[in-house]
MIVOZA-307796 format. One record per residue (C-alpha): chain; residue number from 1; y, z, x. Coordinates in nm, 4 decimals, padded with zeros to 6 digits, m for minus. Last residue first. Layout:
+-------+-----+----------+----------+----------+
! chain !   n !       yy !       zz !       xx !
+-------+-----+----------+----------+----------+
!     A ! NUM !        Y !        Z !        X !
...
+-------+-----+----------+----------+----------+
***
This chain:
+-------+-----+----------+----------+----------+
! chain !   n !       yy !       zz !       xx !
+-------+-----+----------+----------+----------+
!     A ! 352 !  01.2634 !  02.1450 ! m00.2913 !
!     A ! 351 !  01.6267 !  02.1555 ! m00.3993 !
!     A ! 350 !  01.8519 !  01.8732 ! m00.5183 !
!     A ! 349 !  02.2190 !  01.9555 ! m00.4622 !
!     A ! 348 !  02.3393 !  01.5946 ! m00.4235 !
!     A ! 347 !  02.1273 !  01.4750 ! m00.7167 !
!     A ! 346 !  02.1438 !  01.0955 ! m00.7359 !
!     A ! 345 !  02.0875 !  00.9280 ! m01.0730 !
!     A ! 344 !  01.7921 !  00.7308 ! m01.2071 !
!     A ! 343 !  01.8838 !  00.5814 ! m01.5483 !
!     A ! 342 !  01.7960 !  00.2135 ! m01.5548 !
!     A ! 341 !  01.5183 !  00.2181 ! m01.2918 !
!     A ! 340 !  01.3424 !  00.5015 ! m01.4705 !
!     A ! 339 !  01.1561 !  00.6688 ! m01.1869 !
!     A ! 338 !  00.7881 !  00.6010 ! m01.1254 !
!     A ! 337 !  00.5469 !  00.8738 ! m01.2342 !
!     A ! 336 !  00.4555 !  01.1285 ! m00.9710 !
!     A ! 335 !  00.1102 !  01.2505 ! m00.8636 !
!     A ! 334 ! m00.0457 !  00.9235 ! m00.7401 !
!     A ! 333 !  00.2899 !  00.8207 ! m00.5925 !
!     A ! 332 !  00.3256 !  01.1447 ! m00.3981 !
!     A ! 331 !  00.1454 !  01.0549 ! m00.0768 !
!     A ! 330 !  00.2977 !  00.7062 ! m00.0659 !
!     A ! 329 !  00.6446 !  00.8324 ! m00.1557 !
!     A ! 328 !  00.6333 !  01.0766 !  00.1361 !
!     A ! 327 !  00.5703 !  00.7928 !  00.3819 !
!     A ! 326 !  00.8432 !  00.5701 !  00.2378 !
!     A ! 325 !  01.1051 !  00.8434 !  00.2677 !
!     A ! 324 !  00.9862 !  00.9362 !  00.6194 !
!     A ! 323 !  01.0285 !  00.5740 !  00.7257 !
!     A ! 322 !  01.3787 !  00.5636 !  00.5754 !
!     A ! 321 !  01.5450 !  00.7636 !  00.8519 !
!     A ! 320 !  01.7557 !  01.0756 !  00.8988 !
!     A ! 319 !  01.6962 !  01.2417 !  01.2376 !
!     A ! 318 !  01.3481 !  01.3442 !  01.3458 !
!     A ! 317 !  01.2085 !  00.9893 !  01.3299 !
!     A ! 316 !  01.4028 !  00.8640 !  01.6326 !
!     A ! 315 !  01.2984 !  01.1808 !  01.8191 !
!     A ! 314 !  00.9341 !  01.0732 !  01.7934 !
!     A ! 313 !  00.7254 !  01.3192 !  01.5953 !
!     A ! 312 !  00.6550 !  01.6862 !  01.6259 !
!     A ! 311 !  00.3327 !  01.8818 !  01.6045 !
!     A ! 310 !  00.3170 !  02.2482 !  01.7021 !
!     A ! 309 !  00.0518 !  02.3943 !  01.9359 !
!     A ! 308 ! m00.1112 !  02.6986 !  01.7750 !
!     A ! 307 ! m00.0710 !  03.0484 !  01.9220 !
!     A ! 306 !  00.3069 !  02.9983 !  01.9124 !
!     A ! 305 !  00.5458 !  03.1340 !  02.1757 !
!     A ! 304 !  00.5435 !  02.8794 !  02.4586 !
!     A ! 303 !  00.5073 !  02.5657 !  02.2451 !
!     A ! 302 !  00.7715 !  02.6975 !  02.0073 !
!     A ! 301 !  01.0156 !  02.7653 !  02.2909 !
!     A ! 300 !  00.9567 !  02.4239 !  02.4490 !
!     A ! 299 !  01.0082 !  02.2337 !  02.1237 !
!     A ! 298 !  01.3216 !  02.4297 !  02.0400 !
!     A ! 297 !  01.4704 !  02.3634 !  02.3829 !
!     A ! 296 !  01.3917 !  01.9928 !  02.3680 !
!     A ! 295 !  01.5873 !  01.9684 !  02.0450 !
!     A ! 294 !  01.4706 !  01.6678 !  01.8398 !
!     A ! 293 !  01.3427 !  01.9118 !  01.5776 !
!     A ! 292 !  01.7141 !  01.9839 !  01.5154 !
!     A ! 291 !  01.7310 !  01.6595 !  01.3180 !
!     A ! 290 !  01.4553 !  01.7525 !  01.0760 !
!     A ! 289 !  01.0898 !  01.8521 !  01.1122 !
!     A ! 288 !  00.8774 !  02.0810 !  01.3266 !
!     A ! 287 !  00.5125 !  02.0814 !  01.2265 !
!     A ! 286 !  00.2453 !  02.3500 !  01.2405 !
!     A ! 285 ! m00.1254 !  02.2924 !  01.1717 !
!     A ! 284 ! m00.4332 !  02.4756 !  01.0445 !
!     A ! 283 ! m00.2205 !  02.7609 !  00.9106 !
!     A ! 282 ! m00.3119 !  03.1242 !  00.9890 !
!     A ! 281 ! m00.0827 !  03.2892 !  00.7320 !
!     A ! 280 !  00.0009 !  03.6118 !  00.9146 !
!     A ! 279 !  00.0049 !  03.4902 !  01.2751 !
!     A ! 278 !  00.1738 !  03.1587 !  01.1960 !
!     A ! 277 !  00.4316 !  03.3187 !  00.9670 !
!     A ! 276 !  00.5328 !  03.5677 !  01.2360 !
!     A ! 275 !  00.5552 !  03.2912 !  01.4979 !
!     A ! 274 !  00.7728 !  03.0752 !  01.2723 !
!     A ! 273 !  01.0104 !  03.3644 !  01.2039 !
!     A ! 272 !  01.0387 !  03.4471 !  01.5745 !
!     A ! 271 !  01.0860 !  03.0828 !  01.6758 !
!     A ! 270 !  01.3731 !  03.0149 !  01.4381 !
!     A ! 269 !  01.5658 !  03.3327 !  01.5197 !
!     A ! 268 !  01.5027 !  03.2898 !  01.8930 !
!     A ! 267 !  01.6301 !  02.9323 !  01.8759 !
!     A ! 266 !  01.9714 !  03.0446 !  01.7539 !
!     A ! 265 !  02.0008 !  03.3293 !  02.0063 !
!     A ! 264 !  01.8970 !  03.1147 !  02.3044 !
!     A ! 263 !  02.1219 !  02.8277 !  02.1956 !
!     A ! 262 !  02.4183 !  03.0633 !  02.1675 !
!     A ! 261 !  02.3610 !  03.2114 !  02.5125 !
!     A ! 260 !  02.3215 !  02.8662 !  02.6710 !
!     A ! 259 !  02.6339 !  02.7275 !  02.5012 !
!     A ! 258 !  02.8408 !  03.0354 !  02.5900 !
!     A ! 257 !  02.7232 !  03.0196 !  02.9523 !
!     A ! 256 !  02.8030 !  02.6468 !  02.9742 !
!     A ! 255 !  03.1494 !  02.6998 !  02.8261 !
!     A ! 254 !  03.2199 !  02.9793 !  03.0730 !
!     A ! 253 !  03.1142 !  02.7590 !  03.3633 !
!     A ! 252 !  03.3323 !  02.4733 !  03.2388 !
!     A ! 251 !  03.6458 !  02.6851 !  03.2125 !
!     A ! 250 !  03.7714 !  02.8235 !  02.8829 !
!     A ! 249 !  04.1425 !  02.8061 !  02.8071 !
!     A ! 248 !  04.1758 !  02.4426 !  02.6944 !
!     A ! 247 !  03.8618 !  02.4579 !  02.4812 !
!     A ! 246 !  03.9691 !  02.7849 !  02.3116 !
!     A ! 245 !  04.2872 !  02.6494 !  02.1514 !
!     A ! 244 !  04.1240 !  02.5365 !  01.8251 !
!     A ! 243 !  03.9574 !  02.8776 !  01.7929 !
!     A ! 242 !  04.2925 !  03.0395 !  01.7265 !
!     A ! 241 !  04.3598 !  03.3780 !  01.8990 !
!     A ! 240 !  04.3847 !  03.6453 !  01.6293 !
!     A ! 239 !  04.0467 !  03.7973 !  01.7236 !
!     A ! 238 !  04.1755 !  03.9211 !  02.0580 !
!     A ! 237 !  04.2432 !  03.7398 !  02.3862 !
!     A ! 236 !  04.1297 !  03.8090 !  02.7420 !
!     A ! 235 !  03.9789 !  03.4675 !  02.8126 !
!     A ! 234 !  03.6210 !  03.5946 !  02.7924 !
!     A ! 233 !  03.7089 !  03.8080 !  02.4900 !
!     A ! 232 !  03.8044 !  03.5047 !  02.2818 !
!     A ! 231 !  03.4763 !  03.3348 !  02.3725 !
!     A ! 230 !  03.2778 !  03.6452 !  02.2785 !
!     A ! 229 !  03.4616 !  03.6745 !  01.9447 !
!     A ! 228 !  03.3902 !  03.3090 !  01.8617 !
!     A ! 227 !  03.0242 !  03.3396 !  01.9597 !
!     A ! 226 !  02.9888 !  03.6486 !  01.7400 !
!     A ! 225 !  03.1477 !  03.4593 !  01.4498 !
!     A ! 224 !  02.8968 !  03.1761 !  01.4870 !
!     A ! 223 !  02.6111 !  03.4271 !  01.5008 !
!     A ! 222 !  02.7357 !  03.5911 !  01.1825 !
!     A ! 221 !  02.7142 !  03.2594 !  00.9960 !
!     A ! 220 !  02.3660 !  03.1824 !  01.1284 !
!     A ! 219 !  02.1372 !  03.3560 !  00.8806 !
!     A ! 218 !  01.7642 !  03.2954 !  00.8445 !
!     A ! 217 !  01.4908 !  03.4289 !  00.6164 !
!     A ! 216 !  01.1224 !  03.4562 !  00.7133 !
!     A ! 215 !  01.1057 !  03.8359 !  00.7275 !
!     A ! 214 !  01.3135 !  03.8694 !  00.4106 !
!     A ! 213 !  01.5333 !  04.1784 !  00.4137 !
!     A ! 212 !  01.7622 !  04.0413 !  00.6825 !
!     A ! 211 !  01.8903 !  04.1645 !  01.0178 !
!     A ! 210 !  02.0762 !  03.8795 !  01.1886 !
!     A ! 209 !  02.0230 !  03.8570 !  01.5645 !
!     A ! 208 !  02.3165 !  03.9517 !  01.7848 !
!     A ! 207 !  02.4564 !  03.7757 !  02.0937 !
!     A ! 206 !  02.4353 !  03.9285 !  02.4413 !
!     A ! 205 !  02.6341 !  03.6942 !  02.6615 !
!     A ! 204 !  02.5299 !  03.5803 !  03.0092 !
!     A ! 203 !  02.1566 !  03.5919 !  02.9368 !
!     A ! 202 !  02.1311 !  03.2197 !  02.8533 !
!     A ! 201 !  02.3000 !  03.1380 !  03.1871 !
!     A ! 200 !  02.4574 !  02.7933 !  03.1841 !
!     A ! 199 !  02.3996 !  02.4471 !  03.3286 !
!     A ! 198 !  02.1158 !  02.3487 !  03.0923 !
!     A ! 197 !  02.3194 !  02.4929 !  02.8054 !
!     A ! 196 !  02.5809 !  02.2181 !  02.8439 !
!     A ! 195 !  02.3295 !  01.9437 !  02.7569 !
!     A ! 194 !  02.1776 !  02.1407 !  02.4682 !
!     A ! 193 !  02.5208 !  02.2184 !  02.3239 !
!     A ! 192 !  02.6271 !  01.8538 !  02.3304 !
!     A ! 191 !  02.2947 !  01.7258 !  02.1923 !
!     A ! 190 !  02.3170 !  01.9659 !  01.8953 !
!     A ! 189 !  02.6922 !  01.9481 !  01.8310 !
!     A ! 188 !  02.7242 !  01.6061 !  01.6765 !
!     A ! 187 !  03.0144 !  01.5773 !  01.7517 !
!     A ! 186 !  03.1822 !  01.6078 !  02.0920 !
!     A ! 185 !  03.2298 !  01.9350 !  02.2829 !
!     A ! 184 !  03.5606 !  02.1233 !  02.2721 !
!     A ! 183 !  03.3969 !  02.4652 !  02.3009 !
!     A ! 182 !  03.4877 !  02.5758 !  01.9500 !
!     A ! 181 !  03.3767 !  02.2326 !  01.8213 !
!     A ! 180 !  03.0355 !  02.2789 !  01.9831 !
!     A ! 179 !  03.0067 !  02.6172 !  01.8121 !
!     A ! 178 !  03.0739 !  02.4570 !  01.4733 !
!     A ! 177 !  02.8283 !  02.1698 !  01.5243 !
!     A ! 176 !  02.5495 !  02.3980 !  01.6481 !
!     A ! 175 !  02.6062 !  02.6279 !  01.3494 !
!     A ! 174 !  02.5794 !  02.3253 !  01.1182 !
!     A ! 173 !  02.2450 !  02.2398 !  01.2741 !
!     A ! 172 !  02.1244 !  02.5968 !  01.2184 !
!     A ! 171 !  02.2029 !  02.5791 !  00.8483 !
!     A ! 170 !  02.4783 !  02.8080 !  00.7262 !
!     A ! 169 !  02.4351 !  03.0797 !  00.4633 !
!     A ! 168 !  02.1192 !  03.2624 !  00.3557 !
!     A ! 167 !  01.9004 !  03.0237 !  00.5510 !
!     A ! 166 !  01.5479 !  02.9713 !  00.4275 !
!     A ! 165 !  01.2230 !  03.1548 !  00.3745 !
!     A ! 164 !  00.8626 !  03.1157 !  00.2663 !
!     A ! 163 !  00.9139 !  02.8053 !  00.0515 !
!     A ! 162 !  00.5729 !  02.7352 ! m00.1009 !
!     A ! 161 !  00.4078 !  02.3945 ! m00.1150 !
!     A ! 160 !  00.1844 !  02.1786 ! m00.3305 !
!     A ! 159 !  00.3053 !  01.8173 ! m00.3419 !
!     A ! 158 !  00.0551 !  01.7097 ! m00.0775 !
!     A ! 157 ! m00.1519 !  02.0154 !  00.0061 !
!     A ! 156 ! m00.1085 !  02.3824 !  00.0904 !
!     A ! 155 !  00.2295 !  02.3153 !  00.2527 !
!     A ! 154 !  00.3900 !  02.6388 !  00.3765 !
!     A ! 153 !  00.7660 !  02.6086 !  00.4186 !
!     A ! 152 !  01.0144 !  02.7628 !  00.6620 !
!     A ! 151 !  01.3624 !  02.6354 !  00.5865 !
!     A ! 150 !  01.6877 !  02.5569 !  00.7662 !
!     A ! 149 !  01.8885 !  02.2831 !  00.5974 !
!     A ! 148 !  02.2192 !  02.0970 !  00.6227 !
!     A ! 147 !  02.2545 !  02.0024 !  00.9872 !
!     A ! 146 !  01.8788 !  02.0084 !  01.0339 !
!     A ! 145 !  01.5780 !  02.2375 !  01.0594 !
!     A ! 144 !  01.2537 !  02.2166 !  00.8614 !
!     A ! 143 !  00.9866 !  02.4461 !  01.0098 !
!     A ! 142 !  00.6639 !  02.3374 !  00.8424 !
!     A ! 141 !  00.3405 !  02.5380 !  00.8215 !
!     A ! 140 !  00.0457 !  02.3210 !  00.7186 !
!     A ! 139 ! m00.2489 !  02.4394 !  00.5112 !
!     A ! 138 ! m00.3489 !  02.1652 !  00.5397 !
!     A ! 137 ! m00.3913 !  01.9402 !  00.8412 !
!     A ! 136 ! m00.1093 !  01.7472 !  01.0085 !
!     A ! 135 ! m00.1800 !  01.3809 !  01.0886 !
!     A ! 134 ! m00.3306 !  01.3010 !  01.4272 !
!     A ! 133 ! m00.2093 !  01.1302 !  01.7455 !
!     A ! 132 !  00.1523 !  01.2215 !  01.6774 !
!     A ! 131 !  00.3932 !  00.9348 !  01.7419 !
!     A ! 130 !  00.5812 !  00.8264 !  02.0524 !
!     A ! 129 !  00.7781 !  00.5199 !  01.9466 !
!     A ! 128 !  00.9257 !  00.2914 !  02.2107 !
!     A ! 127 !  00.7698 ! m00.0348 !  02.0885 !
!     A ! 126 !  00.6628 ! m00.1073 !  01.7332 !
!     A ! 125 !  00.2920 ! m00.1623 !  01.6779 !
!     A ! 124 !  00.2733 !  00.1572 !  01.4755 !
!     A ! 123 !  00.0362 !  00.4347 !  01.3747 !
!     A ! 122 !  00.0706 !  00.8115 !  01.3303 !
!     A ! 121 !  00.3256 !  00.8585 !  01.0538 !
!     A ! 120 !  00.2338 !  01.1927 !  00.8948 !
!     A ! 119 !  00.4926 !  01.3721 !  01.1109 !
!     A ! 118 !  00.7768 !  01.1830 !  00.9402 !
!     A ! 117 !  00.6319 !  01.3464 !  00.6329 !
!     A ! 116 !  00.8006 !  01.6804 !  00.7052 !
!     A ! 115 !  01.1433 !  01.5165 !  00.6878 !
!     A ! 114 !  01.0479 !  01.3852 !  00.3423 !
!     A ! 113 !  01.0600 !  01.7341 !  00.1913 !
!     A ! 112 !  01.4266 !  01.7537 !  00.2904 !
!     A ! 111 !  01.5134 !  01.4080 !  00.1499 !
!     A ! 110 !  01.3516 !  01.4635 ! m00.1887 !
!     A ! 109 !  01.2203 !  01.1271 ! m00.3059 !
!     A ! 108 !  01.2703 !  00.9051 ! m00.6091 !
!     A ! 107 !  00.9972 !  00.6447 ! m00.6569 !
!     A ! 106 !  01.0658 !  00.2947 ! m00.7898 !
!     A ! 105 !  00.7996 !  00.0584 ! m00.9219 !
!     A ! 104 !  00.8692 ! m00.3076 ! m00.8366 !
!     A ! 103 !  00.9836 ! m00.5918 ! m01.0629 !
!     A ! 102 !  01.1890 ! m00.7669 ! m00.7918 !
!     A ! 101 !  01.5138 ! m00.7687 ! m00.9920 !
!     A ! 100 !  01.4588 ! m00.4266 ! m01.1484 !
!     A !  99 !  01.3367 ! m00.2517 ! m00.8334 !
!     A !  98 !  01.6087 ! m00.4216 ! m00.6289 !
!     A !  97 !  01.8835 ! m00.3029 ! m00.8615 !
!     A !  96 !  01.7460 !  00.0509 ! m00.8772 !
!     A !  95 !  01.7140 !  00.0674 ! m00.4980 !
!     A !  94 !  02.0735 ! m00.0500 ! m00.4499 !
!     A !  93 !  02.2011 !  00.1979 ! m00.7082 !
!     A !  92 !  02.0112 !  00.4835 ! m00.5436 !
!     A !  91 !  02.1239 !  00.3989 ! m00.1912 !
!     A !  90 !  02.4905 !  00.3582 ! m00.2774 !
!     A !  89 !  02.4923 !  00.6714 ! m00.4953 !
!     A !  88 !  02.3382 !  00.8835 ! m00.2211 !
!     A !  87 !  02.6310 !  00.8116 !  00.0102 !
!     A !  86 !  02.8911 !  00.8929 ! m00.2536 !
!     A !  85 !  02.7113 !  01.2112 ! m00.3611 !
!     A !  84 !  02.6608 !  01.3466 ! m00.0098 !
!     A !  83 !  02.3086 !  01.4766 !  00.0355 !
!     A !  82 !  02.0121 !  01.6304 ! m00.1415 !
!     A !  81 !  01.8953 !  01.4062 ! m00.2869 !
!     A !  80 !  01.7505 !  01.1014 ! m00.4614 !
!     A !  79 !  01.6363 !  00.9338 ! m00.1391 !
!     A !  78 !  01.4739 !  00.6023 ! m00.2251 !
!     A !  77 !  01.1233 !  00.4617 ! m00.2481 !
!     A !  76 !  01.0350 !  00.1039 ! m00.3410 !
!     A !  75 !  00.6860 ! m00.0109 ! m00.4346 !
!     A !  74 !  00.4094 ! m00.2632 ! m00.3617 !
!     A !  73 !  00.5935 ! m00.4830 ! m00.1122 !
!     A !  72 !  00.3828 ! m00.7850 ! m00.0140 !
!     A !  71 !  00.5466 ! m01.0216 ! m00.2645 !
!     A !  70 !  00.8851 ! m00.9103 ! m00.1379 !
!     A !  69 !  00.8205 ! m01.0554 !  00.2052 !
!     A !  68 !  00.6854 ! m00.8714 !  00.5075 !
!     A !  67 !  00.6847 ! m00.9452 !  00.8786 !
!     A !  66 !  00.7836 ! m00.5830 !  00.9278 !
!     A !  65 !  01.0875 ! m00.6889 !  01.1312 !
!     A !  64 !  01.1919 ! m00.9229 !  00.8511 !
!     A !  63 !  01.1568 ! m00.6608 !  00.5789 !
!     A !  62 !  01.3545 ! m00.4033 !  00.7776 !
!     A !  61 !  01.6138 ! m00.6690 !  00.8637 !
!     A !  60 !  01.6720 ! m00.7502 !  00.4969 !
!     A !  59 !  01.7036 ! m00.3817 !  00.4109 !
!     A !  58 !  01.9639 ! m00.3258 !  00.6831 !
!     A !  57 !  02.1563 ! m00.6403 !  00.5808 !
!     A !  56 !  02.1708 ! m00.5051 !  00.2212 !
!     A !  55 !  02.2770 ! m00.1524 !  00.3225 !
!     A !  54 !  02.5486 ! m00.2474 !  00.5710 !
!     A !  53 !  02.8842 ! m00.2625 !  00.3929 !
!     A !  52 !  02.8133 ! m00.0215 !  00.1074 !
!     A !  51 !  02.6678 !  00.2345 !  00.3450 !
!     A !  50 !  02.9877 !  00.2177 !  00.5550 !
!     A !  49 !  03.2043 !  00.2814 !  00.2512 !
!     A !  48 !  02.9969 !  00.5840 !  00.1584 !
!     A !  47 !  03.0246 !  00.7292 !  00.5101 !
!     A !  46 !  03.4011 !  00.6771 !  00.5229 !
!     A !  45 !  03.4463 !  00.8523 !  00.1886 !
!     A !  44 !  03.2218 !  01.1430 !  00.2898 !
!     A !  43 !  03.3935 !  01.2178 !  00.6245 !
!     A !  42 !  03.1118 !  01.3459 !  00.8448 !
!     A !  41 !  03.2075 !  01.5880 !  01.1205 !
!     A !  40 !  03.4300 !  01.6393 !  01.4252 !
!     A !  39 !  03.6990 !  01.4078 !  01.2873 !
!     A !  38 !  03.7065 !  01.1777 !  01.5919 !
!     A !  37 !  03.3278 !  01.1573 !  01.5843 !
!     A !  36 !  03.3143 !  01.0308 !  01.2258 !
!     A !  35 !  03.3463 !  00.6554 !  01.2821 !
!     A !  34 !  03.1085 !  00.6723 !  01.5780 !
!     A !  33 !  02.8411 !  00.8258 !  01.3541 !
!     A !  32 !  02.8373 !  00.5294 !  01.1117 !
!     A !  31 !  02.4670 !  00.4773 !  01.1783 !
!     A !  30 !  02.2597 !  00.1714 !  01.0923 !
!     A !  29 !  01.8918 !  00.2664 !  01.1093 !
!     A !  28 !  01.6075 !  00.0161 !  01.0827 !
!     A !  27 !  01.2438 !  00.1242 !  01.0730 !
!     A !  26 !  00.9644 ! m00.1317 !  01.0633 !
!     A !  25 !  00.5858 ! m00.1517 !  01.0256 !
!     A !  24 !  00.5138 !  00.2196 !  01.0603 !
!     A !  23 !  00.1527 !  00.2866 !  00.9605 !
!     A !  22 !  00.1002 !  00.6338 !  00.8106 !
!     A !  21 !  00.1889 !  00.6441 !  00.4408 !
!     A !  20 ! m00.0469 !  00.3637 !  00.3496 !
!     A !  19 !  00.1861 !  00.1043 !  00.5037 !
!     A !  18 !  00.5467 !  00.1904 !  00.5884 !
!     A !  17 !  00.8435 ! m00.0453 !  00.5609 !
!     A !  16 !  01.1811 !  00.0954 !  00.6593 !
!     A !  15 !  01.5454 !  00.0959 !  00.5527 !
!     A !  14 !  01.8211 !  00.3193 !  00.6866 !
!     A !  13 !  02.1906 !  00.3800 !  00.6388 !
!     A !  12 !  02.3002 !  00.6826 !  00.8390 !
!     A !  11 !  02.6073 !  00.8928 !  00.7622 !
!     A !  10 !  02.4657 !  01.1205 !  00.4910 !
!     A !   9 !  02.2006 !  01.0718 !  00.2212 !
!     A !   8 !  02.1465 !  00.6978 !  00.2624 !
!     A !   7 !  01.7711 !  00.6411 !  00.2948 !
!     A !   6 !  01.5739 !  00.3440 !  00.1558 !
!     A !   5 !  01.1957 !  00.3120 !  00.1919 !
!     A !   4 !  01.0020 ! m00.0078 !  00.1286 !
!     A !   3 !  00.6417 !  00.0803 !  00.0505 !
!     A !   2 !  00.3307 ! m00.1125 !  00.1489 !
!     A !   1 !  00.0000 !  00.0000 !  00.0000 !
+-------+-----+----------+----------+----------+
***
């Protein structure tokens, strides 16, 4: 079964063709990241306009690269949510139009759940993809970490999962972005922080861990504030000193130490919760999913601390992409009825 996936939840327009939920035939991503860098984050109107400009050429290239015509496509899958409403709207309306005109069933997919299914893609003839050798086994423990989500989820089977814990406030990826901005690093913050952290001392600043009632819950808002206060103290200023002026006062060594100390504290929260869940629930497999799963630091920490080696996919499939959308749709199509192509609407706050 060949499924055309369409993803447009944030700043990346993507289309992919995946066969039987595991064989990657094509994966095209057109990112508008460069347009947002100057603003230090995604500007929704700019993102939506970019999707509108590139979505049809992206889909056409995905079909061409897969060596597939419309007759060979069995279904279309699209991200319904969560995400930015303007961005989602472009993808959903395009998918609806194609489903009607090409007479194909349309499946609406949860973007966050789909991140896990990037790890179910194990075959491809495309170059420069390093995929898992085997699909995850159930029960599967999934750490889903991105700019908008931080969740620990136990998958008992396809479509049967339990959310063990999630962030009470900011997602870990958002915390990376905010700390990077404090230090004057470019957006997105994850790669910038990771690069600077290699030159710093992770023990230089003692940053707190959030104390929460739920053993698998996360909180990163207080950590951001602690980083801000530590940076202000390093330059001899109090809490009234504006964060926007920190980059010009901090030297490169101080920035590296702050980045390394922050990364250590953020990763410790993720790794500790995952390790606790692994010991208590004894899953058969563990996967890391979402944009932050591309972090080399997170991968190393989990490999060192977990009794079971985690699975993670190629970095190109960690960030937003349509291959994961198509893969999830394959495994859910026998459980879900196709969406109504005349009434499907995006849900920006869609939860798992």
